[in-house]
C-alpha positions in Angstrom: -17.3 20.5 -3.6 -15.0 20.3 -0.7 -12.8 17.8 -2.6 -12.0 20.9 -5.4 -10.0 22.4 -2.4 -8.7 19.4 -0.8 -4.7 19.3 -0.7 -4.0 16.5 1.9 -1.4 15.0 0.1 -0.8 12.1 2.1 -4.3 10.7 1.2 -3.3 10.9 -2.5 -1.5 8.5 -5.0 0.2 9.7 -7.7 0.6 8.4 -11.2 3.5 10.2 -12.1 5.5 9.7 -8.9 8.9 10.9 -10.6 7.6 14.2 -10.8 7.7 14.5 -7.2 11.5 14.5 -7.1 11.2 18.1 -8.2 10.1 19.0 -4.7 13.5 18.2 -3.6 14.4 21.6 -5.7 12.6 23.8 -3.3 14.9 24.1 -0.8 17.6 25.2 -3.2 14.7 27.6 -4.8 14.3 29.0 -1.1 18.0 29.7 -0.7 18.4 31.3 -4.2 15.3 33.6 -3.6 16.6 34.6 -0.1 19.8 35.6 -1.6 18.1 37.7 -4.1 16.3 39.3 -1.4 19.3 40.1 0.6 21.3 41.6 -2.4 18.1 43.5 -3.8 19.0 47.1 -4.5 17.0 49.5 -2.2 14.3 51.4 -3.6 15.5 54.7 -2.1 19.1 55.9 -2.8 20.6 58.3 -0.5 23.7 58.9 1.8 23.8 58.5 5.2 25.1 56.8 8.2 24.2 53.1 8.9 22.4 54.3 12.1 20.2 56.6 10.3 19.4 53.8 7.6 18.4 51.6 10.4 15.6 54.0 11.3 13.8 53.1 8.1 13.7 49.5 8.8 10.1 48.2 9.1 9.9 45.0 10.8 6.2 44.6 9.4 7.6 45.1 6.0 10.4 42.4 6.6 7.8 39.9 7.7 5.6 40.5 4.7 8.4 39.9 2.4 9.2 36.7 4.1 5.4 35.5 3.8 5.6 36.5 0.3 8.5 34.2 -0.3 6.7 31.5 1.4 3.7 31.9 -0.8 5.8 31.6 -3.8 7.4 28.5 -2.6 4.0 27.0 -2.1 2.7 27.9 -5.3 5.9 26.0 -6.9 5.0 22.8 -4.5 1.3 22.9 -5.5 1.9 23.1 -9.1 4.5 20.1 -8.8 1.8 18.0 -7.1 -0.8 18.8 -9.5 1.6 17.8 -12.7 2.2 14.5 -10.9 -1.4 13.5 -11.3 -3.0 12.8 -8.2 -6.1 10.8 -7.2 -7.9 9.4 -4.4 -9.3 6.0 -4.1 -11.8 7.5 -1.5 -13.3 9.7 -4.4 -14.6 6.8 -6.2 -18.3 6.7 -6.4 -20.3 3.7 -4.9 -20.9 1.7 -8.2 -20.1 -1.6 -9.7 -17.2 0.2 -11.2 -15.5 1.3 -8.0 -12.9 -1.3 -8.2 -12.1 -0.8 -12.1 -8.4 0.4 -11.1 -7.8 -1.9 -8.4 -6.4 -5.2 -7.8 -8.7 -8.5 -6.9 -6.8 -10.4 -4.1 -7.7 -13.6 -2.3 -5.7 -14.5 0.7 -5.5 -18.5 1.0 -4.7 -18.9 4.7 -3.6 -22.3 6.1 -5.4 -23.2 9.5 -4.5 -26.6 10.0 -3.4 -27.7 13.6 0.4 -27.3 12.9 -0.3 -23.4 12.5 -0.6 -23.3 16.2 3.2 -23.6 16.4 4.8 -21.3 18.5 7.9 -20.5 16.4 6.4 -17.2 15.4 4.6 -15.1 18.1 2.0 -16.0 19.8 1.9 -18.8 17.1 2.0 -18.9 13.2 -1.9 -18.7 12.8 -2.2 -15.4 15.0 0.8 -13.8 13.5 -0.5 -14.3 10.0 -3.6 -13.0 10.9 -2.1 -9.7 12.4 0.0 -9.3 9.3 -2.8 -10.0 6.8 -5.0 -7.2 8.8 -1.9 -4.9 8.5 -1.6 -5.6 4.8 -5.2 -4.6 4.6 -4.8 -1.1 6.1 -2.6 -0.4 3.1 -5.0 -1.3 0.3 -7.0 1.6 -1.7 -9.6 0.1 -4.1 -8.5 -3.4 -4.0 -11.3 -6.0 -3.4 -9.9 -8.5 -1.1 -11.1 -11.9 0.3 -10.3 -14.5 2.3 -10.0 -18.4 1.7 -9.1 -20.8 4.6 -7.9 -24.4 4.5 -6.8 -27.5 6.3 -7.9 -31.1 5.0 -10.6 -29.0 3.3 -11.4 -25.4 2.5 -14.1 -23.0 2.5 -14.4 -19.2 1.5 -14.7 -17.2 4.6 -15.3 -13.8 2.9 -15.8 -13.2 -0.8 -13.8 -10.3 -2.1 -15.1 -7.1 -0.7 -14.0 -3.7 -0.2 -15.3 -3.7 3.3 -11.9 -4.1 4.9 -13.1 -3.8 8.6 -15.8 -6.6 7.9 -12.8 -8.8 6.4 -10.8 -8.4 9.4 -13.5 -9.3 11.7 -13.5 -12.6 9.5 -9.8 -13.1 9.8 -10.1 -12.9 13.5 -12.6 -15.5 13.5 -11.4 -18.1 11.6 -9.5 -21.2 13.0 -8.9 -25.0 12.0 -11.0 -26.7 14.6 -14.0 -27.4 12.5 -12.3 -28.8 9.4 -10.7 -31.9 8.7 -7.1 -32.5 9.7 -4.4 -32.3 7.1 -3.0 -29.6 4.7 -5.0 -29.6 1.3 -2.8 -26.8 -0.4 -4.4 -27.9 -3.8 -7.9 -27.6 -2.2 -7.3 -24.4 -0.9 -5.7 -22.8 -3.7 -8.5 -24.1 -6.1 -11.2 -22.5 -3.7 -9.2 -19.2 -4.2 -9.1 -19.4 -8.1 -12.9 -20.2 -8.1 -13.3 -16.7 -6.0 -11.6 -15.0 -8.9 -12.4 -16.8 -12.0 -15.4 -14.7 -12.8 -13.8 -11.3 -12.4 -13.4 -8.9 -15.2 -10.3 -7.2 -13.5 -6.9 -8.0 -15.2 -5.1 -7.9 -12.1 -6.0 -11.2 -9.9 -3.6 -12.3 -7.0 -3.7 -15.1 -4.7 -1.4 -15.1 -1.5 -1.2 -18.6 -0.2 0.2 -19.2 3.2 1.1 -22.6 4.6 3.6 -24.3 7.0 3.5 -27.6 5.5 3.1 -29.8 2.5 0.2 -31.2 0.6 -1.4 -34.5 2.2 -5.1 -34.2 1.7 -7.5 -33.2 -0.9 -8.6 -34.3 -4.3 -6.7 -31.8 -6.4 -3.1 -31.3 -6.5 -1.4 -28.0 -5.7 0.1 -28.0 -9.5 -3.3 -28.8 -10.9 -4.7 -25.8 -8.9 -1.9 -23.7 -10.4 -2.4 -24.5 -13.7 -6.1 -23.7 -13.4 -4.9 -20.4 -11.9 -2.5 -19.8 -14.8 -5.6 -20.2 -17.5 -7.4 -17.7 -15.4 -4.5 -15.0 -15.6 -4.2 -15.3 -11.7 -0.7 -14.6 -10.2 0.0 -16.7 -7.2 2.4 -15.7 -4.5 3.1 -18.6 -2.0 4.6 -17.9 1.5 6.2 -20.8 3.6 5.7 -20.3 7.3 8.1 -21.6 10.0 11.4 -21.4 11.5 14.6 -23.4 10.2 14.9 -26.6 12.2 12.5 -27.7 14.7 9.5 -25.8 16.6 7.2 -26.4 19.2 4.1 -27.7 17.5 0.7 -29.1 18.8 0.2 -32.9 18.7 -3.0 -34.6 19.2 -2.8 -37.2 21.7 -5.3 -39.7 23.4 -5.3 -37.3 26.3 -5.6 -34.1 24.4 -3.3 -31.8 22.6 0.4 -31.2 23.8 3.3 -29.5 22.3 6.3 -31.2 21.0 9.5 -30.0 19.2 9.0 -31.4 15.5 10.7 -30.7 12.8 9.7 -28.0 10.3 8.6 -29.5 6.9 7.4 -27.2 4.3 7.3 -28.5 0.8 9.1 -25.4 -0.7 9.7 -27.0 -4.1 6.1 -27.1 -4.7 5.6 -23.7 -3.3 8.2 -22.3 -5.7 6.6 -24.3 -8.6 3.2 -22.9 -8.0 4.7 -19.2 -7.9 6.8 -20.1 -11.2 3.8 -21.4 -13.1 1.4 -18.6 -12.3 4.2 -15.6 -12.6 4.4 -14.8 -8.9 7.2 -15.4 -6.3 7.9 -17.9 -3.3 9.0 -16.4 0.1 10.0 -17.9 3.4 8.9 -16.4 6.4 10.8 -17.6 9.5 9.6 -15.1 12.1 7.1 -12.2 12.4 9.4 -9.6 11.1 10.0 -11.4 8.0 6.3 -12.4 7.5 5.7 -8.6 7.7 8.3 -7.7 5.1 7.2 -10.4 2.6 3.6 -8.9 2.6 5.3 -5.5 2.1 7.3 -6.8 -0.7 4.4 -8.3 -2.6 2.4 -4.9 -2.0 5.5 -3.4 -4.0 5.7 -5.8 -6.7 1.8 -5.5 -7.4 2.2 -1.8 -7.2 5.1 -1.8 -9.6 3.0 -4.3 -12.2 0.2 -1.7 -12.0 2.6 1.1 -12.8 4.0 -1.0 -15.6 0.4 -1.6 -17.1 -0.6 2.1 -16.6 -3.7 0.5 -14.9 -4.4 -0.7 -18.4 -6.8 2.3 -18.5 -5.7 5.3 -16.8 -7.5 6.1 -13.5 -8.8 9.7 -13.6 -6.3 12.3 -12.1 -7.8 14.8 -9.6 -5.5 17.8 -9.3 -8.3 20.3 -8.9 -7.4 21.0 -5.2 -3.8 21.5 -5.7 -4.5 23.8 -9.0 -7.3 25.7 -7.3 -5.0 26.5 -4.1 -2.2 27.3 -6.7 -4.0 30.0 -8.6 -5.4 31.4 -5.7 -2.0 31.8 -4.1 -0.5 33.2 -7.3 -3.5 35.9 -7.0 -2.4 36.7 -3.7 1.0 37.0 -4.3 0.2 39.6 -7.2 -2.1 41.6 -4.8 0.6 41.7 -2.2 3.3 42.9 -4.7 1.4 45.3 -6.7 -1.0 46.8 -4.0 1.5 47.1 -1.1 5.3 47.2 -2.7 4.8 48.8 -6.2 2.3 51.5 -4.7 4.8 52.3 -2.2 7.7 52.7 -4.3 
């Protein structure tokens, strides 16, 4: 019941976002109404001095007319927001269909030893974890899962709407318990398996690595072909600065850091993205990694808008309309009950 009066517009997404541009006209409407008010002919006509006319000024009436103006502008804004078809993911019911209009996403994260290189701060892996968690904060109605890989891979978290639980899993993963190497094809194949049985038309894998495929029994392009057959779009991210970077190296006396060349198989990552209809991105520092995730978010939202969600999610403009009609009624009461009866 309370949702029928909820007008916290920042909690909503809008199907017809272009209509929101009409909100820019409200300042001009306010200026026009103020101008009309200033030059409105008086209700009483008489000849007198200015000082005598000032005696008839009533500040309460002046304030009331300004409140009336504000109410009228609010009504216009509320109708614009309602016509933009607002909807809230938080209003969905807890059922098997609560992800009907979202995207299924699997994050395929390279956790090999080289991901501890410190050209991103504090290192590549921790930077990737933080940006992935920030990415989750922007999700609404999207099921997200996590696959990690080094020389082998496993599913750290199946696709879920429980983002807090997924964040805990992201914090916990590391590559110390996995075989050494970078099995990009195996990691991508594991991510595809997580999405293959889903009924959603919008399925996405975000694959992040800092190296080239040197392990596993499935090649990256074989996994990409499988993803294409399942209508899965793969975005690939190569992580690492240009040139050399302080990289951990296993020695007989332990792990030590050496300046090693950054070797990312960008051609393969580009081909994976091209085969599956995605994009390849290169992250050379923390900021660029954040921007890449933001760009992927924009690209997927644009795809969803182009498809119009395949079947349009239900708009919920009730809150905006209820308040608009209530304020319209209040404006009518004030104008008729106070001003017209006093003319």
